[in-house]
N, C-alpha and C positions, 0 to 999 in steps of 0.2 A: 504493500499499499504506500501511498505518498503522504508524508506527514510534514506539516509546517510547524517548526519550533520558533517561538518568539522569546527572546532572552534579553534581560537588562544589561548584559555585558558579554563580551566575547568569552566563550567558555574554554579558551585555550591561552597559555598552557595550563593544564589542570593542577595548579599549585595550591589551591585552597578548597575547602569543602564545597563552596558554592559552584565553582567551575567544575570540580570533579563530579558533582551531582548531575549537571547538565550534560557534560561531555560524556560521562559514562553511559547515559541513556541513549544519546545519539550514536555513540560508537557501537554499542552492542545491538541496537536495533538495525543499524546499517549492516552489521555482520550477519543478521538474520535475513537480509535480502530486501529491506525496506528502502525506499528512496526518501531521503531527508533534505528538506530545504530549511535554512536557518536565517532569521533576521535578528540582529542584535545591535545594541548601542555600542559604539567604540569605547566609550568612557575615556580613560587616560592611556589606553593601550595604543601602541603603534599599529597602524593599520595593516602592515605587512605580516603581522603575526597570524592573521586569520588564514593564511595560505596553508598552514599545517592542517587546518580543518578539512581541506578539500579531499582528503582520502576517504572521509566518512559522510560528508554532506556538501550541499551547495551553499556556501556562506554568503550572505548579503549584509555588509556592515555599514551602518548609518553613523555618520560622523556627529555623534550626539554625546554630550557630557552632562551629568546630573549631580554636580557637587552641591553641598550644602551652602547656603548663603544667608547672612543676616537679613538682607533685604527681603529674600524669599520667605523667610521664617516670619517676618513681620507682616508681609502681605497676606500670608496664609492664615493669619489670625481671623481674617474676615471670610474664609472659605469653609464650607462644610466638609471638604475633603482633607484627610490628614496630609501633612507636609511631605512625609517620606514617600508617599505615593503620588501625590499631586505633582511633584517636580518631574515625574517620568512622563507626564502627558505632553507629548511633543508632536508637532504637525508633520515632522519628518516621517514618523511611523505611519501615521494616517495616510499620507500621500503614497508611501511605498505599498501599503496593503491594498489601497484602491486599485493600483495599477497591477500589482501581482495577482490579485484575486480576479481581475478582468480576464487575464490570460491563462491562469492556472486553476486547477480544480483539485485541491488537496482533499484527501479522505478524512484526515484528522487535523485539527489545529490545536497545538499544545502550548499554552502560555505558562512561562515560569514566573511564579510568585505574584502576589496581588499588586506589586508595583506596576506590572504591565497589564493588569486585568481590565483597566479602563478601556482598552481597545476592543473588547468584546462587542460593543455596540456597532462599531464599524465593520467588524467581521461578519456580523449577522446581516448587514445590508447587502453584502456582496457574495455570500457563501452560505450554503446550507450544511456544511460539514459540521459534525460535532465539535464543540469547543471544550477543551479540558484545561483546568487550572491546576498546575503542579505547585503545591504549597510546600516549599522547603521549611518554612517556619510559619506559624500563625503570628503575624506581625503584631497583633494587639497584645499577645502575651509577652513579647519581647519589650514593647514600650511600657507595659505595666510594671515589669520587673526593673526596667531602667529607671522609671520614675521612683520607685520605691527605694532604689539604691542611692538616690542623690541627696546630698547635704546642702547644696546651693539652693536657696529657696526659689530663685527665679527659674533655674533649670528644672527643678522639681515641679513648679506650677506649669511651666510650658509643656513638659513631657506628659504631665497628668491630663492636660487639655488635649493633647495629641492622642493619648490613650482613649479618652472618651469619644473622640472622633472615629478612631479605628473601631471602637466597640459598636458604633452605629453603622459604619461604612463597610467594613470587611465581610461580615456575615451576608449583607445585602448583595455585595458584589458576587460572592460565592454562589448565591442562589440563581444568578444569571447563567451559570455554567451547566453544561450537560453532565459534567462529572468533576469533582474536586478530588485530586489524588494527594492525600496527606502523607507526610513522611514519618509520622508516628501515631500510634494509637492514642496518646495523650492529646495531641493536637486535633485528632479526629473527634474525640469525645467532647472536647471543649467547643469545637465549631458546631457540632450537633446540638449542644446545649443552647448555644446562642442563636442558632438558626435551624430550628426543627424542620425536618423535611429536605434540607439541602443534601443533594446526592454526594456521598463521599465514599472513599475506600482508602485503605492505608497500604502503601508500597514504599518501603524504606529505600535508601540509596544502597549502593553496593561497594564491594572492594574487588580489586583485581586479584585473580587467583594465584598470581606469582608470589603474593605475600605469604601464602600458606607454606611455601617451600623454604623460607629463610630459616637458617639454623643459627641459634643464638651462640655467642661466644662467651668466654668466661667474663663475668661482670666486674667492672671497676668498683671496688668497695666504696660505699658512701656516695654514690653518684646518682644524681636526679637529672631529668631532662624535661623541658617544656617546649612544645611545638605550637606555633601559632603566630600570625601577624599582629603586632600591637596596633595596627591601623583599625582593626575591629575592636571597638570599645570593650565588649565582654571579655576578650582576652586580656586587655590591659587592666581592667578592673580586677579580674581574677588573679593575675600575677602580683599585682600590688597587694591584694588582700593576703596572698600566700606569703609574701616577703615580710609584710608588716606583722602578721599574726602567727605564722608558723615557722618561718625560716630562721628567725632570730633564736628561737628555742633550740632548733636542730643544730645550729652552729655552736651554741653555747655548750651543748651536751656532747656534740661530735664535731670538733673544730675542723676536721678533715673533710667535711661535707662539701660537695661541689654541685652546683646547679648550672646545667648547660641550657642556654636559651637559643632556640632555633626559630627562624622566621624573620619577616621584615618589620618595618615600622620604626618609630623613633624611640630608641632605648632611653633616652634622657627623660622620658615620661615615667619611667619606673622609679617609684619612691625609694629613697635611701639606698640606691644602687651602689654609691660610693662607700657606704658602710660595710659592704661585703665584697670589696674588689678582689680579695683573695679567694672568695668562695663562689662568685658568680662569673661564668664564662660565657661571653657573648659571641655566639657562633654565626648569627644571621642565616642567610640563604646558603645552603650547601648543595653540591651536585647530587649526592646520593644520601638522602636522610636516613635510609634504613641501615646503610653501612656505618653511618656516623653514630647512631644510637644503639647499635647492636650490642655494645658492652655496657650500656647504662643499666644500673640496677633497678630503676623505677622511674616511670613516666608520671608526671603530675598534671592533672586536668582540674584546676581549682575554679571552675566556672560558677558564677553566681547570678548571671543574667543569660537567658537564652530560651530557645524553643526548638522544636524539631529534633534532629539527631546529630550528634557530633561525629562527623566522619573520621576525625582523628582517633577517636576511641576504637571505632570499628577497625581501622587500619593498624593501630598499635597492637590490638589483641590478635588480629590476623597474622601479624608478623612475629608473634610470640613474646611481645613485651609485657612485663607486669605494669599494671596501671593503678593509681589511686586517684579518685575523682569525688567531687561533691555529688549530691543526689541530682542536682540540675544538670550536671555534666553527663550523667549516665541516663537521664530521663529518656524513656522510650526505647531503651536497649534491654533485652532480657538477660541481664547479668546480675548475679547475686553476690552480696558482700561476702567476702572471705571464701567464696567458692570459685568465682571466675574473676573477680576484681575486688579492690579495697574501696570502701565508700565511707566518707566522713564529711560532716558539715561544720561541726564544732572545731575551732582551731586546735584546741588541746587534743582532741581525739585524732584529728588529722596528723598532728605531730607524733602522737603516741604510735600510730599505725606505721608511720614511716620509720620510727626507731625500732619497731619490732622487725621490720624488714632488714634494717642495718645489723641487728644482732641475731639474724637468722631464725626468728621465731615463727616464720610462715614457711609452708611448703610451696615456694614460688613456682617450682616446676609444675606441680600439680594444678595450681591456680591458672597459669598461663596456658597449659594444655586444655584445660576445661573451657577457657574463654575462646581459644582458637576453634574448638569443636563447635561452639554456639555460632560463631561468625561464619564458619565454612558452611554450616547447614542452612543458614538463613540470609546471608548477605553476598553470596557470590553474584557478580554482575550477570552471568548467564541466566541465573534464576530470576533475577529482578527484571531483565529485559523481556523474558517470557511472560511475566505477570503484567507488564505494560501492554504487551501484544494481546493478551487475553482480554483486557479491558477495552482496547480499541475494537476488537472483534465483536464484543457484546454490544457496544454502542452502535456499530454498523449494522448489526442484525435487527435492532429495534426499529 
């Protein structure tokens, strides 16, 4: 079948969860013989990068950027639509789709995230193809948690007002779709509660099966690692919480503790980083992340804001890495504390569990093998692509 994908950014290179989620579906549907057309905003990527996508789809990249702006935020105060979604409403996409749908007849149109969902009305004017919204996150839940985490009263108020807009807007938007494919059961249950009757199903994202074949090397004692761009606020918020509330205790009790930080973003935004210059190692982007962290004793995922599913936890577990996470970090993934993963929300408990790893009080080999089994059985991209295909066929049969 012919499928049109609409994306808020170029899903290549697949270096973060968002891009991996989009690219993984496109790649594995193409490998199953489907013809894929893609239209995406360029954002701040160089346009030549999209050429790598041509092996799996026909990419159409619109030279559109959607950065936050103070002016836009102020103007949006007078709009009923939430700012994080409103700023994606661009005439370039409308113009492209009017022309594309005049000459092409896709069997399915799949929109990635509610940011791009506004275009559904234009699609309906020119096509009778079923329209699917792929929700990587339920945006209203992210905004709610963001607002709750703020100490600045102005940011807290503004984000709360945005949450209230999302609460009214997002369920109504989802009701316009033939199907909403949620990434986690938690998000699906929340959407069903807010928009009874909205057509939903849950299909998670996947992991590449080569990760299941990685063999772990002997761990470096007292070594921790964190993966994630600090440009995404939940990652920055989480690592600051970890350093301020957990890491100091670890270093006090185990002075040889090392925390390796991987990913992009501004490391100067990390609180008190200079206090631990002997214990924090800034690695940034690396060519092969799995080789880099292969000898690290424990991966930390201290997320306190978020929705959907954290692809980094899926991949870390698939690659045989031991992981400690907050409840929010592991939300939507069927992993059990101290069976397949370590989970803690209280700073003291978080530190205690890491210290138990350091003194070998956990059977980490058993925990990581259990986790790998769960991920292999539920999140292989080949399985995920087949589930998408099944949903497309059901819509086309009706």
